[in-house]
Structures are given as structure tokens and as C-alpha cells.
N, CA and C atoms as an extended XYZ file, in Angstrom:
252
Properties=species:S:1:pos:R:3:atomname:S:1:resname:S:1:resid:I:1 pbc="F F F"
N       230.290      268.760      118.550 N   MET     1
C       229.729      268.991      117.235 CA  MET     1
C       228.706      270.127      117.335 C   MET     1
N       228.752      271.042      116.376 N   ALA     2
C       227.852      272.194      116.371 CA  ALA     2
C       226.447      271.769      115.940 C   ALA     2
N       225.468      272.269      116.654 N   THR     3
C       224.080      271.997      116.308 CA  THR     3
C       223.614      272.992      115.255 C   THR     3
N       222.448      272.737      114.688 N   ALA     4
C       221.894      273.645      113.685 CA  ALA     4
C       221.681      275.034      114.279 C   ALA     4
N       221.220      275.112      115.529 N   MET     5
C       221.000      276.410      116.168 CA  MET     5
C       222.317      277.146      116.381 C   MET     5
N       223.354      276.419      116.769 N   MET     6
C       224.662      277.039      116.955 CA  MET     6
C       225.198      277.562      115.627 C   MET     6
N       225.027      276.788      114.562 N   ASN     7
C       225.483      277.231      113.246 CA  ASN     7
C       224.745      278.490      112.816 C   ASN     7
N       223.444      278.544      113.067 N   LYS     8
C       222.654      279.718      112.720 CA  LYS     8
C       223.142      280.923      113.518 C   LYS     8
N       223.399      280.727      114.807 N   ALA     9
C       223.882      281.818      115.654 CA  ALA     9
C       225.237      282.320      115.173 C   ALA     9
N       226.118      281.417      114.837 N   ILE    10
C       227.449      281.802      114.347 CA  ILE    10
C       227.330      282.610      113.063 C   ILE    10
N       226.481      282.164      112.152 N   ASN    11
C       226.292      282.887      110.894 CA  ASN    11
C       225.724      284.277      111.135 C   ASN    11
N       224.773      284.388      112.037 N   GLN    12
C       224.177      285.693      112.316 CA  GLN    12
C       225.169      286.626      113.004 C   GLN    12
N       225.931      286.110      113.930 N   ILE    13
C       226.944      286.930      114.606 CA  ILE    13
C       228.002      287.382      113.597 C   ILE    13
N       228.428      286.475      112.732 N   ASN    14
C       229.392      286.860      111.699 CA  ASN    14
C       228.825      287.941      110.789 C   ASN    14
N       227.530      287.897      110.524 N   GLY    15
C       226.894      288.922      109.708 CA  GLY    15
C       226.847      290.269      110.398 C   GLY    15
N       226.821      290.273      111.732 N   MET    16
C       226.773      291.520      112.498 CA  MET    16
C       228.153      292.134      112.722 C   MET    16
N       229.199      291.339      112.641 N   LEU    17
C       230.529      291.852      112.983 CA  LEU    17
C       230.951      293.070      112.167 C   LEU    17
N       230.764      293.098      110.848 N   PRO    18
C       231.160      294.315      110.116 CA  PRO    18
C       230.440      295.557      110.637 C   PRO    18
N       229.180      295.424      110.969 N   PHE    19
C       228.410      296.543      111.522 CA  PHE    19
C       228.987      296.977      112.864 C   PHE    19
N       229.248      296.027      113.757 N   LEU    20
C       229.784      296.363      115.080 CA  LEU    20
C       231.144      297.028      114.975 C   LEU    20
N       231.962      296.581      114.034 N   LEU    21
C       233.295      297.147      113.892 CA  LEU    21
C       233.278      298.569      113.333 C   LEU    21
N       232.163      298.976      112.731 N   GLN    22
C       232.033      300.344      112.229 CA  GLN    22
C       231.509      301.304      113.287 C   GLN    22
N       231.079      300.798      114.411 N   MET    23
C       230.549      301.655      115.463 CA  MET    23
C       231.677      302.489      116.059 C   MET    23
N       231.348      303.680      116.562 N   PRO    24
C       232.393      304.565      117.095 CA  PRO    24
C       233.101      303.991      118.328 C   PRO    24
N       232.417      303.172      119.097 N   LYS    25
C       233.034      302.556      120.281 CA  LYS    25
C       233.499      301.151      119.914 C   LYS    25
N       234.685      300.794      120.322 N   LYS    26
C       235.222      299.474      120.007 CA  LYS    26
C       235.066      298.491      121.157 C   LYS    26
N       234.638      298.971      122.320 N   LYS    27
C       234.400      298.105      123.464 CA  LYS    27
C       232.898      298.019      123.668 C   LYS    27
N       232.376      296.808      123.752 N   PHE    28
C       230.942      296.650      123.941 CA  PHE    28
C       230.648      295.359      124.686 C   PHE    28
N       229.439      295.301      125.253 N   TRP    29
C       228.978      294.160      126.015 CA  TRP    29
C       227.772      293.563      125.308 C   TRP    29
N       227.722      292.243      125.272 N   LEU    30
C       226.598      291.533      124.659 CA  LEU    30
C       225.855      290.740      125.722 C   LEU    30
N       224.539      290.804      125.661 N   ASP    31
C       223.686      289.982      126.510 CA  ASP    31
C       222.563      289.455      125.627 C   ASP    31
N       222.201      288.204      125.828 N   TYR    32
C       221.096      287.622      125.071 CA  TYR    32
C       220.066      287.077      126.042 C   TYR    32
N       218.803      287.448      125.833 N   ASP    33
C       217.692      286.949      126.643 CA  ASP    33
C       216.874      285.994      125.780 C   ASP    33
N       217.043      284.705      125.996 N   SER    34
C       216.361      283.704      125.174 CA  SER    34
C       214.859      283.665      125.413 C   SER    34
N       214.403      284.131      126.575 N   ASP    35
C       212.960      284.126      126.848 CA  ASP    35
C       212.205      285.061      125.901 C   ASP    35
N       212.828      286.173      125.532 N   VAL    36
C       212.167      287.137      124.642 CA  VAL    36
C       212.901      287.282      123.309 C   VAL    36
N       213.982      286.511      123.103 N   ASP    37
C       214.761      286.500      121.867 CA  ASP    37
C       215.268      287.901      121.511 C   ASP    37
N       215.976      288.525      122.453 N   VAL    38
C       216.530      289.861      122.241 CA  VAL    38
C       218.029      289.826      122.541 C   VAL    38
N       218.806      290.370      121.604 N   LEU    39
C       220.239      290.553      121.805 CA  LEU    39
C       220.467      292.003      122.199 C   LEU    39
N       221.098      292.215      123.350 N   TYR    40
C       221.399      293.552      123.854 CA  TYR    40
C       222.872      293.839      123.595 C   TYR    40
N       223.160      294.928      122.912 N   VAL    41
C       224.532      295.359      122.657 CA  VAL    41
C       224.688      296.737      123.296 C   VAL    41
N       225.593      296.836      124.257 N   ASN    42
C       225.796      298.087      124.986 CA  ASN    42
C       227.223      298.571      124.802 C   ASN    42
N       227.379      299.875      124.576 N   PHE    43
C       228.687      300.497      124.421 CA  PHE    43
C       229.119      301.208      125.696 C   PHE    43
N       228.218      301.308      126.656 N   GLN    44
C       228.529      301.891      127.957 CA  GLN    44
C       227.847      301.058      129.032 C   GLN    44
N       228.484      300.944      130.177 N   LYS    45
C       227.875      300.309      131.341 CA  LYS    45
C       228.037      301.263      132.519 C   LYS    45
N       227.014      301.760      133.132 N   PRO    46
C       225.615      301.603      132.742 CA  PRO    46
C       225.293      302.477      131.526 C   PRO    46
N       224.270      302.085      130.810 N   GLN    47
C       223.934      302.734      129.546 CA  GLN    47
C       223.295      304.115      129.731 C   GLN    47
N       222.328      304.224      130.602 N   ARG    48
C       221.634      305.491      130.906 CA  ARG    48
C       221.164      306.235      129.665 C   ARG    48
N       220.504      305.523      128.781 N   ALA    49
C       219.987      306.126      127.554 CA  ALA    49
C       218.900      307.143      127.875 C   ALA    49
N       218.857      308.192      127.066 N   THR    50
C       217.843      309.227      127.226 CA  THR    50
C       216.821      309.199      126.102 C   THR    50
N       217.092      308.431      125.038 N   ASP    51
C       216.181      308.359      123.896 CA  ASP    51
C       216.419      307.044      123.164 C   ASP    51
N       215.473      306.678      122.323 N   SER    52
C       215.621      305.472      121.521 CA  SER    52
C       214.917      305.655      120.186 C   SER    52
N       215.298      304.805      119.229 N   GLU    53
C       214.715      304.848      117.892 CA  GLU    53
C       214.564      303.415      117.391 C   GLU    53
N       213.335      303.017      117.044 N   MET    54
C       213.079      301.680      116.530 CA  MET    54
C       213.093      301.721      115.007 C   MET    54
N       213.923      300.879      114.414 N   LEU    55
C       213.964      300.767      112.965 CA  LEU    55
C       212.962      299.710      112.498 C   LEU    55
N       212.629      299.715      111.227 N   LYS    56
C       211.650      298.774      110.685 CA  LYS    56
C       212.109      297.320      110.761 C   LYS    56
N       213.414      297.097      110.813 N   ASN    57
C       213.937      295.733      110.847 CA  ASN    57
C       214.046      295.158      112.254 C   ASN    57
N       213.490      295.852      113.267 N   GLY    58
C       213.491      295.320      114.621 CA  GLY    58
C       214.695      295.693      115.451 C   GLY    58
N       215.492      296.635      114.982 N   ILE    59
C       216.637      297.106      115.745 CA  ILE    59
C       216.219      298.365      116.494 C   ILE    59
N       216.474      298.375      117.790 N   LEU    60
C       216.161      299.523      118.635 CA  LEU    60
C       217.475      300.179      119.047 C   LEU    60
N       217.759      301.371      118.508 N   PHE    61
C       218.965      302.104      118.886 CA  PHE    61
C       218.697      302.911      120.144 C   PHE    61
N       219.670      302.929      121.052 N   ARG    62
C       219.567      303.653      122.315 CA  ARG    62
C       220.585      304.796      122.295 C   ARG    62
N       220.131      305.978      122.682 N   TYR    63
C       220.967      307.180      122.657 CA  TYR    63
C       221.057      307.809      124.041 C   TYR    63
N       222.200      308.401      124.310 N   LYS    64
C       222.357      309.313      125.440 CA  LYS    64
C       222.682      310.649      124.802 C   LYS    64
N       221.686      311.528      124.796 N   ASP    65
C       221.747      312.765      124.013 CA  ASP    65
C       221.853      312.368      122.537 C   ASP    65
N       222.961      312.664      121.854 N   THR    66
C       223.089      312.299      120.438 CA  THR    66
C       224.027      311.117      120.224 C   THR    66
N       224.596      310.594      121.284 N   GLU    67
C       225.562      309.496      121.195 CA  GLU    67
C       224.852      308.145      121.267 C   GLU    67
N       225.187      307.238      120.338 N   VAL    68
C       224.658      305.877      120.396 CA  VAL    68
C       225.354      305.153      121.541 C   VAL    68
N       224.558      304.660      122.504 N   VAL    69
C       225.132      303.954      123.657 CA  VAL    69
C       224.802      302.469      123.632 C   VAL    69
N       224.010      302.048      122.640 N   GLY    70
C       223.698      300.639      122.522 CA  GLY    70
C       222.560      300.421      121.554 C   GLY    70
N       222.275      299.137      121.305 N   PHE    71
C       221.111      298.797      120.507 CA  PHE    71
C       220.621      297.417      120.908 C   PHE    71
N       219.361      297.170      120.615 N   TYR    72
C       218.746      295.876      120.889 CA  TYR    72
C       218.279      295.293      119.568 C   TYR    72
N       218.556      294.026      119.355 N   ASP    73
C       218.059      293.312      118.176 CA  ASP    73
C       216.865      292.479      118.630 C   ASP    73
N       215.664      292.968      118.348 N   ILE    74
C       214.427      292.308      118.748 CA  ILE    74
C       214.221      291.089      117.853 C   ILE    74
N       213.858      289.962      118.425 N   ARG    75
C       213.679      288.709      117.680 CA  ARG    75
C       214.988      288.307      116.984 C   ARG    75
N       216.045      288.342      117.697 N   CYS    76
C       217.389      288.124      117.168 CA  CYS    76
C       217.521      286.845      116.338 C   CYS    76
N       217.130      285.723      116.876 N   PHE    77
C       217.332      284.459      116.176 CA  PHE    77
C       216.129      284.008      115.370 C   PHE    77
N       215.002      284.686      115.511 N   ASN    78
C       213.819      284.314      114.747 CA  ASN    78
C       213.619      285.177      113.513 C   ASN    78
N       214.592      286.035      113.212 N   THR    79
C       214.555      286.831      111.996 CA  THR    79
C       215.894      286.745      111.311 C   THR    79
N       215.895      286.964      110.038 N   GLN    80
C       217.123      286.962      109.270 CA  GLN    80
C       217.804      288.316      109.435 C   GLN    80
N       219.061      288.313      109.796 N   ILE    81
C       219.781      289.575      109.907 CA  ILE    81
C       220.111      290.061      108.505 C   ILE    81
N       219.772      291.306      108.238 N   THR    82
C       220.038      291.918      106.936 CA  THR    82
C       220.854      293.178      107.154 C   THR    82
N       220.967      293.973      106.142 N   THR    83
C       221.720      295.218      106.230 CA  THR    83
C       221.037      296.155      107.204 C   THR    83
N       221.800      296.744      108.083 N   TYR    84
C       221.281      297.699      109.048 CA  TYR    84
C       221.342      299.039      108.396 C   TYR    84
């Protein structure tokens, strides 16, 4: 039986799927660190980002030159996912 936390996670992941499917790369890796509540989404392994940009909604985009190579969702489960 799904717990309330699992249901919340499923809803949030479902909310992110349209965004992920619009990204230029279709292969990506997900990692979640529960100690700091951050979801890491990487489009390259290793990422080797050269720059980053923090948005107001807690999303940190990682770039290698001008290419998006990943992003981090800061406070992933403690915030409501909205439009990116």
C-alpha cells in the first residue's frame, strides 16, 4: 500500500515528466539525497558543468558551455513543484 509520502512523490514526479520530456536529451540519470532534500537530474555522466544558474523556484540549472547538462531541484519534496 502506498504511503502519503509515496503518493506525494509520485504526484511530483508526474508533474515533472512533461518538463523532462521537453529537454533536448532523452537519456538522463536521477539521484535523490534525502539528507538535503535535493533531486539531481543529469543528462551526461560525468556532468563536468562549467556554469550554473539558480532560478527563483529553487531549480539550479547546470551548463557545460551553453548546453544544459543537468539540473538540481533544491528542497524537492518540501516544496510544491510548479511550472519551470
